[in-house]
MOPAC internal coordinates of N, CA, C and O (Angstrom, degrees):
PM7 1SCF
backbone

  N    0.0000 0     0.00 0     0.00 0    0    0    0
  C    1.4279 1     0.00 0     0.00 0    1    0    0
  C    1.5272 1   109.01 1     0.00 0    2    1    0
  O    1.2310 1   120.22 1   -47.25 1    3    2    1
  N    1.3072 1   117.19 1   132.75 1    3    2    1
  C    1.4394 1   121.23 1  -178.77 1    5    3    2
  C    1.5243 1   110.55 1   -74.29 1    6    5    3
  O    1.2310 1   121.10 1   -30.19 1    7    6    5
  N    1.3297 1   115.50 1   149.81 1    7    6    5
  C    1.4613 1   119.66 1   176.95 1    9    7    6
  C    1.5174 1   108.64 1   -80.42 1   10    9    7
  O    1.2310 1   120.19 1   -35.76 1   11   10    9
  N    1.3449 1   117.25 1   144.24 1   11   10    9
  C    1.4570 1   119.35 1   178.65 1   13   11   10
  C    1.5204 1   110.92 1   -69.25 1   14   13   11
  O    1.2310 1   120.95 1   -23.92 1   15   14   13
  N    1.3082 1   115.79 1   156.08 1   15   14   13
  C    1.4511 1   120.95 1   176.35 1   17   15   14
  C    1.5199 1   108.66 1   -61.06 1   18   17   15
  O    1.2310 1   120.28 1   -34.96 1   19   18   17
  N    1.3231 1   117.07 1   145.04 1   19   18   17
  C    1.4528 1   120.06 1  -177.93 1   21   19   18
  C    1.5226 1   111.91 1   -66.54 1   22   21   19
  O    1.2310 1   120.29 1   136.31 1   23   22   21
  N    1.3021 1   117.05 1   -43.69 1   23   22   21
  C    1.4547 1   120.07 1  -178.65 1   25   23   22
  C    1.5258 1   110.41 1  -109.68 1   26   25   23
  O    1.2310 1   120.44 1   -54.38 1   27   26   25
  N    1.3301 1   116.76 1   125.62 1   27   26   25
  C    1.4573 1   118.64 1   177.62 1   29   27   26
  C    1.5305 1   110.87 1   -71.69 1   30   29   27
  O    1.2310 1   121.45 1   -26.43 1   31   30   29
  N    1.2978 1   114.84 1   153.57 1   31   30   29
  C    1.4665 1   120.16 1   176.82 1   33   31   30
  C    1.5147 1   108.57 1   -81.22 1   34   33   31
  O    1.2310 1   120.23 1   -38.76 1   35   34   33
  N    1.2978 1   117.16 1   141.24 1   35   34   33
  C    1.4587 1   121.76 1   176.14 1   37   35   34
  C    1.5198 1   108.46 1   -96.26 1   38   37   35
  O    1.2310 1   120.98 1   -52.60 1   39   38   37
  N    1.3309 1   115.73 1   127.40 1   39   38   37
  C    1.4543 1   120.73 1   177.40 1   41   39   38
  C    1.5246 1   109.34 1  -132.51 1   42   41   39
  O    1.2310 1   120.88 1   -26.15 1   43   42   41
  N    1.2974 1   115.91 1   153.85 1   43   42   41
  C    1.4592 1   120.04 1   179.86 1   45   43   42
  C    1.5257 1   110.27 1   -76.71 1   46   45   43
  O    1.2310 1   120.99 1   -20.64 1   47   46   45
  N    1.3103 1   115.71 1   159.36 1   47   46   45
  C    1.4708 1   120.53 1   177.47 1   49   47   46
  C    1.5275 1   109.69 1   -61.32 1   50   49   47
  O    1.2310 1   120.07 1   143.21 1   51   50   49
  N    1.3285 1   117.47 1   -36.79 1   51   50   49
  C    1.4601 1   120.62 1   178.90 1   53   51   50
  C    1.5262 1   110.48 1   -63.48 1   54   53   51
  O    1.2310 1   120.32 1   134.34 1   55   54   53
  N    1.3321 1   117.00 1   -45.66 1   55   54   53
  C    1.4724 1   120.03 1   179.11 1   57   55   54
  C    1.5363 1   110.59 1   -64.71 1   58   57   55
  O    1.2310 1   120.21 1   140.36 1   59   58   57
  N    1.3302 1   117.20 1   -39.64 1   59   58   57
  C    1.4624 1   120.15 1   178.40 1   61   59   58
  C    1.5231 1   110.55 1   -62.76 1   62   61   59
  O    1.2310 1   120.70 1   140.89 1   63   62   61
  N    1.3260 1   116.27 1   -39.11 1   63   62   61
  C    1.4695 1   119.96 1  -179.20 1   65   63   62
  C    1.5200 1   111.30 1   -70.81 1   66   65   63
  O    1.2310 1   120.22 1   135.09 1   67   66   65
  N    1.3148 1   117.19 1   -44.91 1   67   66   65
  C    1.4686 1   119.48 1  -175.51 1   69   67   66
  C    1.5178 1   113.09 1   -77.67 1   70   69   67
  O    1.2310 1   120.34 1   156.81 1   71   70   69
  N    1.3301 1   116.95 1   -23.19 1   71   70   69
  C    1.4617 1   120.69 1  -177.77 1   73   71   70
  C    1.5355 1   111.63 1  -119.87 1   74   73   71
  O    1.2310 1   120.50 1  -149.11 1   75   74   73
  N    1.3329 1   116.66 1    30.89 1   75   74   73
  C    1.4536 1   120.98 1  -172.89 1   77   75   74
  C    1.5281 1   112.95 1   -58.97 1   78   77   75
  O    1.2310 1   120.21 1   137.37 1   79   78   77
  N    1.3100 1   117.21 1   -42.63 1   79   78   77
  C    1.4697 1   120.47 1   178.58 1   81   79   78
  C    1.5150 1   112.03 1   -58.53 1   82   81   79
  O    1.2310 1   120.49 1   135.96 1   83   82   81
  N    1.3113 1   116.66 1   -44.04 1   83   82   81
  C    1.4733 1   121.46 1   179.29 1   85   83   82
  C    1.5309 1   110.77 1   -67.53 1   86   85   83
  O    1.2310 1   120.03 1   140.30 1   87   86   85
  N    1.3313 1   117.54 1   -39.70 1   87   86   85
  C    1.4598 1   121.59 1   178.49 1   89   87   86
  C    1.5271 1   109.88 1   -63.20 1   90   89   87
  O    1.2310 1   120.40 1   135.60 1   91   90   89
  N    1.3361 1   116.83 1   -44.40 1   91   90   89
  C    1.4625 1   120.33 1   177.99 1   93   91   90
  C    1.5239 1   111.42 1   -61.29 1   94   93   91
  O    1.2310 1   120.78 1   136.50 1   95   94   93
  N    1.3196 1   116.12 1   -43.50 1   95   94   93
  C    1.4707 1   120.70 1  -179.89 1   97   95   94
  C    1.5248 1   110.39 1   -60.71 1   98   97   95
  O    1.2310 1   120.16 1   135.82 1   99   98   97
  N    1.3150 1   117.30 1   -44.18 1   99   98   97
  C    1.4656 1   120.83 1  -178.85 1  101   99   98
  C    1.5201 1   111.67 1   -69.69 1  102  101   99
  O    1.2310 1   120.05 1   143.79 1  103  102  101
  N    1.3346 1   117.50 1   -36.21 1  103  102  101
  C    1.4725 1   121.19 1   179.44 1  105  103  102
  C    1.5217 1   110.97 1   -69.55 1  106  105  103
  O    1.2310 1   120.18 1   145.52 1  107  106  105
  N    1.3273 1   117.26 1   -34.48 1  107  106  105
  C    1.4650 1   119.87 1  -177.07 1  109  107  106
  C    1.5209 1   112.61 1   -94.05 1  110  109  107
  O    1.2310 1   119.36 1  -178.53 1  111  110  109
  N    1.3146 1   118.82 1     1.47 1  111  110  109
  C    1.4659 1   121.97 1   179.49 1  113  111  110
  C    1.5224 1   110.71 1   -75.40 1  114  113  111
  O    1.2310 1   120.65 1    -2.96 1  115  114  113
  N    1.3005 1   116.35 1   177.04 1  115  114  113
  C    1.4653 1   121.80 1   179.35 1  117  115  114
  C    1.5240 1   111.55 1   -61.89 1  118  117  115
  O    1.2310 1   120.32 1   153.71 1  119  118  117
  N    1.3328 1   116.99 1   -26.29 1  119  118  117
  C    1.4705 1   120.52 1   179.68 1  121  119  118
  C    1.5300 1   112.19 1   -73.47 1  122  121  119
  O    1.2310 1   120.30 1   160.09 1  123  122  121
  N    1.3302 1   117.04 1   -19.91 1  123  122  121
  C    1.4677 1   122.91 1  -179.76 1  125  123  122
  C    1.5292 1   112.31 1    49.58 1  126  125  123
  O    1.2310 1   121.33 1  -124.97 1  127  126  125
  N    1.3039 1   115.06 1    55.03 1  127  126  125
  C    1.4670 1   118.73 1   179.08 1  129  127  126
  C    1.5244 1   110.41 1   -69.74 1  130  129  127
  O    1.2310 1   120.93 1   -30.83 1  131  130  129
  N    1.3170 1   115.83 1   149.17 1  131  130  129
  C    1.4598 1   122.37 1   177.64 1  133  131  130
  C    1.5301 1   108.40 1  -118.59 1  134  133  131
  O    1.2310 1   121.43 1   -32.18 1  135  134  133
  N    1.3201 1   114.86 1   147.82 1  135  134  133
  C    1.4545 1   121.03 1  -179.33 1  137  135  134
  C    1.5211 1   110.35 1  -131.17 1  138  137  135
  O    1.2310 1   120.92 1   -46.73 1  139  138  137
  N    1.3357 1   115.85 1   133.27 1  139  138  137
  C    1.4518 1   121.38 1   171.39 1  141  139  138
  C    1.5250 1   105.74 1  -101.81 1  142  141  139
  O    1.2310 1   121.19 1   -59.95 1  143  142  141
  N    1.3256 1   115.33 1   120.05 1  143  142  141
  C    1.4685 1   120.40 1  -178.72 1  145  143  142
  C    1.5161 1   107.70 1   -95.12 1  146  145  143
  O    1.2310 1   121.56 1   -54.80 1  147  146  145
  N    1.3435 1   114.62 1   125.20 1  147  146  145
  C    1.4637 1   118.20 1   178.98 1  149  147  146
  C    1.5138 1   110.93 1  -114.71 1  150  149  147
  O    1.2310 1   121.50 1   -28.40 1  151  150  149
  N    1.3015 1   114.73 1   151.60 1  151  150  149
  C    1.4545 1   121.59 1   176.73 1  153  151  150
  C    1.5233 1   106.66 1  -124.13 1  154  153  151
  O    1.2310 1   121.67 1   -61.67 1  155  154  153
  N    1.3204 1   114.41 1   118.33 1  155  154  153
  C    1.4620 1   121.38 1  -176.47 1  157  155  154
  C    1.5239 1   111.43 1    56.05 1  158  157  155
  O    1.2310 1   120.90 1  -140.77 1  159  158  157
  N    1.3290 1   115.88 1    39.23 1  159  158  157
  C    1.4576 1   121.63 1   176.47 1  161  159  158
  C    1.5129 1   115.53 1    82.72 1  162  161  159
  O    1.2310 1   119.53 1   176.94 1  163  162  161
  N    1.3310 1   118.50 1    -3.06 1  163  162  161
  C    1.4663 1   121.79 1  -179.46 1  165  163  162
  C    1.5236 1   109.77 1  -105.40 1  166  165  163
  O    1.2310 1   120.04 1   -56.82 1  167  166  165
  N    1.3436 1   117.53 1   123.18 1  167  166  165
  C    1.4681 1   119.69 1   179.07 1  169  167  166
  C    1.5183 1   111.44 1   -59.88 1  170  169  167
  O    1.2310 1   120.41 1   -46.11 1  171  170  169
  N    1.3490 1   116.83 1   133.89 1  171  170  169
  C    1.4600 1   121.81 1  -177.47 1  173  171  170
  C    1.5201 1   113.20 1  -119.63 1  174  173  171
  O    1.2310 1   119.86 1   133.45 1  175  174  173
  N    1.3281 1   117.87 1   -46.55 1  175  174  173
  C    1.4614 1   121.42 1  -176.69 1  177  175  174
  C    1.5210 1   110.41 1  -143.42 1  178  177  175
  O    1.2310 1   122.03 1   -16.17 1  179  178  177
  N    1.3400 1   113.71 1   163.83 1  179  178  177
  C    1.4685 1   121.12 1   175.11 1  181  179  178
  C    1.5232 1   107.74 1  -117.53 1  182  181  179
  O    1.2310 1   120.65 1   -42.81 1  183  182  181
  N    1.3090 1   116.37 1   137.19 1  183  182  181
  C    1.4679 1   121.84 1   174.32 1  185  183  182
  C    1.5175 1   106.39 1  -113.53 1  186  185  183
  O    1.2310 1   121.51 1   -54.83 1  187  186  185
  N    1.3414 1   114.72 1   125.17 1  187  186  185
  C    1.4703 1   120.68 1   178.14 1  189  187  186
  C    1.5146 1   108.51 1  -147.17 1  190  189  187
  O    1.2310 1   120.45 1   -22.55 1  191  190  189
  N    1.3111 1   116.75 1   157.45 1  191  190  189
  C    1.4462 1   121.49 1   179.55 1  193  191  190
  C    1.5151 1   111.77 1   -69.39 1  194  193  191
  O    1.2310 1   120.42 1   -24.94 1  195  194  193
  N    1.3169 1   116.81 1   155.06 1  195  194  193
  C    1.4581 1   121.54 1  -177.01 1  197  195  194
  C    1.5254 1   112.04 1   -64.20 1  198  197  195
  O    1.2310 1   119.53 1   140.50 1  199  198  197
  N    1.3244 1   118.49 1   -39.50 1  199  198  197
  C    1.4771 1   120.28 1   178.77 1  201  199  198
  C    1.5257 1   110.96 1   -64.48 1  202  201  199
  O    1.2310 1   120.55 1   139.62 1  203  202  201
  N    1.3276 1   116.55 1   -40.38 1  203  202  201
  C    1.4545 1   121.96 1   176.46 1  205  203  202
  C    1.5314 1   109.25 1   -62.20 1  206  205  203
  O    1.2310 1   120.05 1   134.88 1  207  206  205
  N    1.3054 1   117.51 1   -45.12 1  207  206  205
  C    1.4635 1   122.26 1   179.71 1  209  207  206
  C    1.5235 1   110.81 1   -60.99 1  210  209  207
  O    1.2310 1   120.38 1   132.25 1  211  210  209
  N    1.3228 1   116.88 1   -47.75 1  211  210  209
  C    1.4626 1   120.84 1  -176.68 1  213  211  210
  C    1.5254 1   112.59 1   -65.77 1  214  213  211
  O    1.2310 1   119.86 1   146.49 1  215  214  213
  N    1.3143 1   117.88 1   -33.51 1  215  214  213
  C    1.4613 1   119.68 1  -178.89 1  217  215  214
  C    1.5152 1   113.07 1   -83.78 1  218  217  215
  O    1.2310 1   119.82 1   150.00 1  219  218  217
  N    1.3378 1   117.96 1   -30.00 1  219  218  217
  C    1.4629 1   119.45 1  -175.34 1  221  219  218
  C    1.5240 1   113.85 1  -103.80 1  222  221  219
  O    1.2310 1   119.52 1   140.82 1  223  222  221
  N    1.2921 1   118.52 1   -39.18 1  223  222  221
  C    1.4690 1   121.92 1  -174.41 1  225  223  222
  C    1.5239 1   111.80 1   -97.76 1  226  225  223
  O    1.2310 1   120.11 1   136.20 1  227  226  225
  N    1.3057 1   117.40 1   -43.80 1  227  226  225
  C    1.4689 1   121.45 1  -175.20 1  229  227  226
  C    1.5214 1   110.91 1  -126.90 1  230  229  227
  O    1.2310 1   119.86 1  -114.42 1  231  230  229
  N    1.3337 1   117.86 1    65.58 1  231  230  229
  C    1.4612 1   118.67 1  -178.86 1  233  231  230
  C    1.5287 1   110.93 1   -64.51 1  234  233  231
  O    1.2310 1   121.34 1   -27.96 1  235  234  233
  N    1.3046 1   115.04 1   152.04 1  235  234  233
  C    1.4577 1   122.01 1  -177.83 1  237  235  234
  C    1.5363 1   110.68 1   -70.35 1  238  237  235
  O    1.2310 1   120.36 1   -46.47 1  239  238  237
  N    1.3160 1   116.92 1   133.53 1  239  238  237
  C    1.4558 1   121.30 1   177.23 1  241  239  238
  C    1.5214 1   109.95 1   -77.21 1  242  241  239
  O    1.2310 1   120.62 1   -14.93 1  243  242  241
  N    1.3288 1   116.42 1   165.07 1  243  242  241
  C    1.4646 1   120.18 1   179.14 1  245  243  242
  C    1.5219 1   111.28 1   -60.57 1  246  245  243
  O    1.2310 1   120.55 1   140.78 1  247  246  245
  N    1.3277 1   116.55 1   -39.22 1  247  246  245
  C    1.4586 1   120.77 1  -179.24 1  249  247  246
  C    1.5266 1   110.20 1   -63.35 1  250  249  247
  O    1.2310 1   120.58 1   134.21 1  251  250  249
  N    1.3330 1   116.49 1   -45.79 1  251  250  249
  C    1.4609 1   119.81 1   179.92 1  253  251  250
  C    1.5307 1   111.38 1   -66.02 1  254  253  251
  O    1.2310 1   120.18 1   144.34 1  255  254  253
  N    1.3152 1   117.27 1   -35.66 1  255  254  253
  C    1.4725 1   120.41 1   177.17 1  257  255  254
  C    1.5239 1   109.72 1   -64.35 1  258  257  255
  O    1.2310 1   119.93 1   139.51 1  259  258  257
  N    1.3319 1   117.74 1   -40.49 1  259  258  257
  C    1.4577 1   121.11 1   179.35 1  261  259  258
  C    1.5301 1   110.67 1   -66.50 1  262  261  259
  O    1.2310 1   120.47 1   139.54 1  263  262  261
  N    1.3244 1   116.70 1   -40.46 1  263  262  261
  C    1.4681 1   120.92 1   178.59 1  265  263  262
  C    1.5278 1   109.83 1   -64.09 1  266  265  263
  O    1.2310 1   120.38 1   136.07 1  267  266  265
  N    1.3418 1   116.89 1   -43.93 1  267  266  265
  C    1.4614 1   120.46 1   179.28 1  269  267  266
  C    1.5303 1   111.44 1   -62.81 1  270  269  267
  O    1.2310 1   120.45 1   138.29 1  271  270  269
  N    1.3334 1   116.75 1   -41.71 1  271  270  269
  C    1.4635 1   120.39 1   178.94 1  273  271  270
  C    1.5299 1   111.05 1   -64.09 1  274  273  271
  O    1.2310 1   120.56 1   138.22 1  275  274  273
  N    1.3272 1   116.54 1   -41.78 1  275  274  273
  C    1.4747 1   120.27 1   178.17 1  277  275  274
  C    1.5248 1   110.57 1   -64.35 1  278  277  275
  O    1.2310 1   120.66 1   141.39 1  279  278  277
  N    1.3163 1   116.35 1   -38.61 1  279  278  277
  C    1.4649 1   120.81 1   178.63 1  281  279  278
  C    1.5309 1   110.83 1   -63.52 1  282  281  279
  O    1.2310 1   120.50 1   139.70 1  283  282  281
  N    1.3276 1   116.65 1   -40.30 1  283  282  281
  C    1.4742 1   120.12 1   177.24 1  285  283  282
  C    1.5197 1   110.82 1   -64.61 1  286  285  283
  O    1.2310 1   120.51 1   137.36 1  287  286  285
  N    1.3394 1   116.62 1   -42.64 1  287  286  285
  C    1.4718 1   120.56 1   179.44 1  289  287  286
  C    1.5280 1   111.20 1   -62.79 1  290  289  287
  O    1.2310 1   120.50 1   140.49 1  291  290  289
  N    1.3259 1   116.65 1   -39.51 1  291  290  289
  C    1.4677 1   121.55 1  -178.43 1  293  291  290
  C    1.5215 1   113.28 1   -81.15 1  294  293  291
  O    1.2310 1   120.65 1   169.67 1  295  294  293
  N    1.3190 1   116.37 1   -10.33 1  295  294  293
  C    1.4582 1   119.92 1  -178.54 1  297  295  294
  C    1.5170 1   114.11 1    77.77 1  298  297  295
  O    1.2310 1   120.54 1  -165.04 1  299  298  297
  N    1.3261 1   116.57 1    14.96 1  299  298  297
  C    1.4733 1   119.76 1  -179.93 1  301  299  298
  C    1.5257 1   112.32 1   -92.96 1  302  301  299
  O    1.2310 1   119.79 1  -177.78 1  303  302  301
  N    1.3068 1   118.01 1     2.22 1  303  302  301
  C    1.4618 1   120.76 1  -178.84 1  305  303  302
  C    1.5300 1   112.63 1   -75.81 1  306  305  303
  O    1.2310 1   119.68 1   172.04 1  307  306  305
  N    1.3007 1   118.22 1    -7.96 1  307  306  305
  C    1.4626 1   121.90 1  -178.39 1  309  307  306
  C    1.5421 1   111.53 1  -108.67 1  310  309  307
  O    1.2310 1   120.10 1  -168.39 1  311  310  309
  N    1.3362 1   117.41 1    11.61 1  311  310  309
  C    1.4640 1   120.81 1  -177.69 1  313  311  310
  C    1.5326 1   111.04 1   -69.80 1  314  313  311
  O    1.2310 1   120.98 1   -35.54 1  315  314  313
  N    1.3277 1   115.74 1   144.46 1  315  314  313
  C    1.4672 1   120.88 1   175.36 1  317  315  314
  C    1.5226 1   108.46 1   -82.34 1  318  317  315
  O    1.2310 1   120.28 1   -13.21 1  319  318  317
  N    1.3153 1   117.07 1   166.79 1  319  318  317
  C    1.4586 1   120.65 1   177.60 1  321  319  318
  C    1.5198 1   110.65 1   -62.09 1  322  321  319
  O    1.2310 1   120.01 1   144.24 1  323  322  321
  N    1.3026 1   117.58 1   -35.76 1  323  322  321
  C    1.4720 1   120.97 1   178.55 1  325  323  322
  C    1.5355 1   110.15 1   -62.30 1  326  325  323
  O    1.2310 1   120.65 1   135.99 1  327  326  325
  N    1.3341 1   116.37 1   -44.01 1  327  326  325
  C    1.4589 1   120.37 1   179.00 1  329  327  326
  C    1.5364 1   111.61 1   -65.98 1  330  329  327
  O    1.2310 1   120.73 1   139.71 1  331  330  329
  N    1.3099 1   116.21 1   -40.29 1  331  330  329
  C    1.4687 1   120.95 1   178.60 1  333  331  330
  C    1.5257 1   109.72 1   -62.29 1  334  333  331
  O    1.2310 1   120.62 1   132.98 1  335  334  333
  N    1.3284 1   116.42 1   -47.02 1  335  334  333
  C    1.4729 1   120.33 1   179.90 1  337  335  334
  C    1.5250 1   111.33 1   -62.07 1  338  337  335
  O    1.2310 1   120.14 1   142.50 1  339  338  337
  N    1.3434 1   117.34 1   -37.50 1  339  338  337
  C    1.4542 1   121.21 1   176.96 1  341  339  338
  C    1.5331 1   111.40 1   -63.29 1  342  341  339
  O    1.2310 1   120.62 1   137.02 1  343  342  341
  N    1.3330 1   116.42 1   -42.98 1  343  342  341
  C    1.4632 1   120.91 1   178.22 1  345  343  342
  C    1.5344 1   111.12 1   -62.94 1  346  345  343
  O    1.2310 1   120.32 1   137.08 1  347  346  345
  N    1.3112 1   116.99 1   -42.92 1  347  346  345
  C    1.4603 1   120.88 1   179.28 1  349  347  346
  C    1.5284 1   110.80 1   -63.22 1  350  349  347
  O    1.2310 1   120.53 1   135.02 1  351  350  349
  N    1.3280 1   116.59 1   -44.98 1  351  350  349
  C    1.4716 1   120.69 1   179.14 1  353  351  350
  C    1.5133 1   111.18 1   -61.88 1  354  353  351
  O    1.2310 1   119.70 1   138.08 1  355  354  353
  N    1.3331 1   118.18 1   -41.92 1  355  354  353
  C    1.4669 1   122.27 1   179.45 1  357  355  354
  C    1.5258 1   110.72 1   -64.59 1  358  357  355
  O    1.2310 1   120.53 1   138.08 1  359  358  357
  N    1.3170 1   116.60 1   -41.92 1  359  358  357
  C    1.4707 1   120.62 1   178.97 1  361  359  358
  C    1.5323 1   110.57 1   -63.55 1  362  361  359
  O    1.2310 1   120.47 1   134.40 1  363  362  361
  N    1.3263 1   116.71 1   -45.60 1  363  362  361
  C    1.4633 1   120.68 1  -179.81 1  365  363  362
  C    1.5168 1   111.49 1   -63.24 1  366  365  363
  O    1.2310 1   120.20 1   140.26 1  367  366  365
  N    1.3267 1   117.22 1   -39.74 1  367  366  365
  C    1.4633 1   120.88 1   178.85 1  369  367  366
  C    1.5307 1   109.82 1   -63.81 1  370  369  367
  O    1.2310 1   120.65 1   134.10 1  371  370  369
  N    1.3348 1   116.36 1   -45.90 1  371  370  369
  C    1.4583 1   120.89 1   179.24 1  373  371  370
  C    1.5228 1   110.36 1   -61.06 1  374  373  371
  O    1.2310 1   120.39 1   138.94 1  375  374  373
  N    1.3002 1   116.86 1   -41.06 1  375  374  373
  C    1.4599 1   121.82 1  -179.44 1  377  375  374
  C    1.5350 1   111.61 1   -65.75 1  378  377  375
  O    1.2310 1   120.45 1   138.50 1  379  378  377
  N    1.3320 1   116.74 1   -41.50 1  379  378  377
  C    1.4581 1   120.72 1   176.87 1  381  379  378
  C    1.5325 1   110.96 1   -61.62 1  382  381  379
  O    1.2310 1   120.77 1   136.24 1  383  382  381
  N    1.3188 1   116.14 1   -43.76 1  383  382  381
  C    1.4714 1   120.27 1   179.71 1  385  383  382
  C    1.5217 1   111.31 1   -64.19 1  386  385  383
  O    1.2310 1   120.31 1   139.48 1  387  386  385
  N    1.3275 1   117.02 1   -40.52 1  387  386  385
  C    1.4644 1   121.97 1   179.75 1  389  387  386
  C    1.5160 1   110.01 1   -66.53 1  390  389  387
  O    1.2310 1   120.38 1   135.29 1  391  390  389
  N    1.3297 1   116.88 1   -44.71 1  391  390  389
  C    1.4655 1   120.67 1  -179.73 1  393  391  390
  C    1.5282 1   111.43 1   -67.15 1  394  393  391
  O    1.2310 1   119.78 1   144.63 1  395  394  393
  N    1.3241 1   118.02 1   -35.37 1  395  394  393
  C    1.4642 1   121.34 1   179.62 1  397  395  394
  C    1.5203 1   110.22 1   -67.92 1  398  397  395
  O    1.2310 1   119.84 1   146.01 1  399  398  397
  N    1.3167 1   117.91 1   -33.99 1  399  398  397
  C    1.4568 1   122.41 1  -179.89 1  401  399  398
  C    1.5138 1   113.46 1   -74.90 1  402  401  399
  O    1.2310 1   119.31 1   156.30 1  403  402  401
  N    1.3100 1   118.92 1   -23.70 1  403  402  401
  C    1.4607 1   121.68 1  -177.92 1  405  403  402
  C    1.5261 1   112.42 1   -93.76 1  406  405  403
  O    1.2310 1   119.35 1   166.01 1  407  406  405
  N    1.3214 1   118.85 1   -13.99 1  407  406  405
  C    1.4478 1   121.40 1   178.89 1  409  407  406
  C    1.5266 1   109.71 1   -75.95 1  410  409  407
  O    1.2310 1   120.77 1   -42.96 1  411  410  409
  N    1.3115 1   116.14 1   137.04 1  411  410  409
  C    1.4591 1   121.42 1   178.33 1  413  411  410
  C    1.5204 1   109.31 1   -97.91 1  414  413  411
  O    1.2310 1   121.47 1   -37.79 1  415  414  413
  N    1.2791 1   114.78 1   142.21 1  415  414  413
  C    1.4632 1   119.39 1   177.11 1  417  415  414
  C    1.5146 1   108.88 1  -101.44 1  418  417  415
  O    1.2310 1   119.62 1   -42.91 1  419  418  417
  N    1.3368 1   118.33 1   137.09 1  419  418  417
  C    1.4640 1   121.32 1  -178.63 1  421  419  418
  C    1.5112 1   112.91 1   -71.76 1  422  421  419
  O    1.2310 1   120.10 1   180.00 1  423  422  421

């Protein structure tokens, strides 16, 4: 993975708006370019690729790395959102049934 440029490029909000596709392509490329978008000369936002963001700003914690590795081993890393939601609903239903069976009525 390429290292991001040390200094981000400054671009105007108008240029970011009119050339957004190109800016996204450059930010997500192997060069991992970063852009500071300014409005009337005042910096407002930063545009950077997701891989650059995840490695520099929000690195993965050890716990999340372990969860991801377990998911790969179990083959659940390729699940769709629909499948994930189905699994969550099934777990919650099972839990409700288990909790209802263990509660005593006076």
